[in-house]
matplotlib code that plots the C-alpha trace (Angstrom):
import matplotlib.pyplot as plt

x = [190.6, 191.3, 188.9, 187.8, 187.6, 184.4, 182.5, 182.1, 183.4, 180.6, 180.8, 177.9, 178.2, 176.1, 175.8, 173.1, 169.8, 171.4, 172.4, 174.4, 174.9, 178.0, 179.6, 182.8, 183.2, 186.3, 185.6, 186.0, 185.8, 182.2, 180.1, 176.3, 174.2, 170.6, 170.8, 172.1, 175.8, 177.3, 177.5, 174.0, 172.4, 174.6, 174.5, 177.4, 181.1, 182.1, 179.8, 180.9, 184.7, 183.8, 182.3, 185.4, 188.0, 188.4, 189.3, 191.7, 193.5, 194.2, 194.9, 192.2, 190.4, 189.7, 190.1, 186.7, 183.0, 180.9, 177.3, 175.5, 172.0, 171.2, 168.1, 167.2, 168.7, 169.6, 172.2, 175.1, 174.7, 174.2, 177.3, 179.3, 177.6, 178.6, 182.0, 182.3, 180.9, 183.5, 186.2, 185.0, 184.6, 188.2, 189.2, 187.4, 189.3, 192.8, 193.7, 196.7, 194.5, 193.9, 196.7, 196.0, 192.5, 193.0, 195.6, 192.6, 190.3, 188.0, 187.2, 185.9, 181.9, 180.7, 178.3, 176.8, 173.0, 170.2, 169.5, 165.8, 163.2, 162.7, 159.3, 159.0, 161.2, 160.8, 163.6, 166.3, 167.7, 166.0, 163.9, 160.6, 161.5, 161.5, 158.8, 159.1, 155.5]
y = [106.9, 103.1, 100.8, 99.5, 102.6, 103.7, 106.6, 108.3, 107.6, 107.5, 108.7, 109.1, 111.6, 112.4, 115.3, 115.9, 114.9, 115.6, 112.7, 113.6, 111.0, 112.6, 111.5, 112.6, 112.7, 113.6, 117.1, 120.9, 121.4, 122.4, 121.5, 121.1, 120.3, 119.4, 120.8, 124.1, 125.4, 125.2, 129.1, 129.7, 126.8, 127.3, 130.9, 131.5, 131.7, 129.8, 126.8, 126.8, 126.6, 123.8, 121.8, 122.3, 121.6, 117.9, 118.8, 121.5, 119.1, 116.7, 119.3, 117.9, 121.3, 121.6, 117.8, 116.7, 117.8, 117.0, 116.4, 115.9, 114.9, 116.2, 115.9, 116.6, 119.0, 122.7, 124.2, 123.9, 120.1, 119.7, 121.4, 119.1, 116.1, 116.8, 117.6, 114.0, 112.7, 114.1, 113.0, 109.5, 109.5, 110.8, 107.8, 105.5, 107.2, 106.6, 105.4, 107.7, 110.5, 109.1, 110.9, 114.6, 114.0, 112.6, 115.8, 118.1, 116.0, 115.5, 111.7, 111.9, 111.9, 114.5, 112.4, 115.3, 115.3, 117.3, 115.6, 114.5, 116.5, 114.8, 114.6, 117.2, 119.5, 122.4, 121.3, 118.5, 119.7, 123.3, 122.5, 125.0, 128.0, 127.1, 129.3, 129.3, 130.6]
z = [-149.4, -150.0, -151.6, -148.1, -146.2, -144.6, -145.9, -142.6, -139.1, -136.3, -132.8, -129.9, -127.5, -124.6, -121.7, -119.4, -121.4, -124.7, -127.1, -130.2, -133.2, -135.1, -138.6, -139.9, -143.6, -145.4, -146.6, -146.1, -142.6, -142.2, -139.1, -139.6, -136.5, -137.0, -140.8, -139.7, -139.4, -136.0, -135.3, -136.2, -134.4, -131.0, -131.3, -129.0, -130.1, -126.9, -127.6, -131.3, -130.1, -127.6, -130.4, -132.6, -130.1, -130.5, -134.3, -133.3, -130.6, -133.5, -136.3, -138.4, -138.5, -142.4, -143.3, -142.2, -142.4, -139.4, -139.6, -136.1, -135.3, -131.7, -129.5, -125.7, -123.4, -123.8, -126.0, -123.6, -123.1, -126.8, -127.5, -125.1, -126.6, -130.2, -129.0, -127.5, -130.4, -132.7, -130.3, -130.4, -134.2, -134.4, -132.3, -134.8, -137.5, -135.9, -132.6, -132.3, -131.8, -128.2, -126.5, -127.9, -126.9, -123.7, -122.9, -123.9, -121.5, -124.5, -124.2, -120.8, -120.7, -118.0, -115.7, -114.0, -114.5, -112.7, -109.3, -108.8, -106.5, -103.1, -101.5, -98.7, -100.4, -102.8, -105.1, -104.9, -101.8, -100.8, -97.8, -97.0, -94.8, -91.3, -89.2, -85.4, -84.7]

ax = plt.figure().add_subplot(projection="3d")
ax.plot(x, y, z, "-o")
ax.set_aspect("equal")
plt.show()
């Protein structure tokens, strides 16, 4: 690194109710989420692959260590939030990463959130059962 290069690259990712603050450090490729390894934290291989997909898209798998702090939501939303945070940090690192990340659809924030419950209904759209008599 040059003398004026930052120590880390930062990205913020959100999905459903989860918020991930991600830092990319030059390193060995480890991914640490809330103080635990990603495969240990998320438990499922599918979620771990989703988290590391931005690094694979730009061929930076072994060059950076990822440290993420995540709060809110469930494990699936947290995994997608970390993925978006890594993708945004890779953009801060080098704007040339935009094309491969965009091709893999990793820069788009998934805006779907749980719909609120309406009065008179059991859930957001589920109405009480109709009784004729």
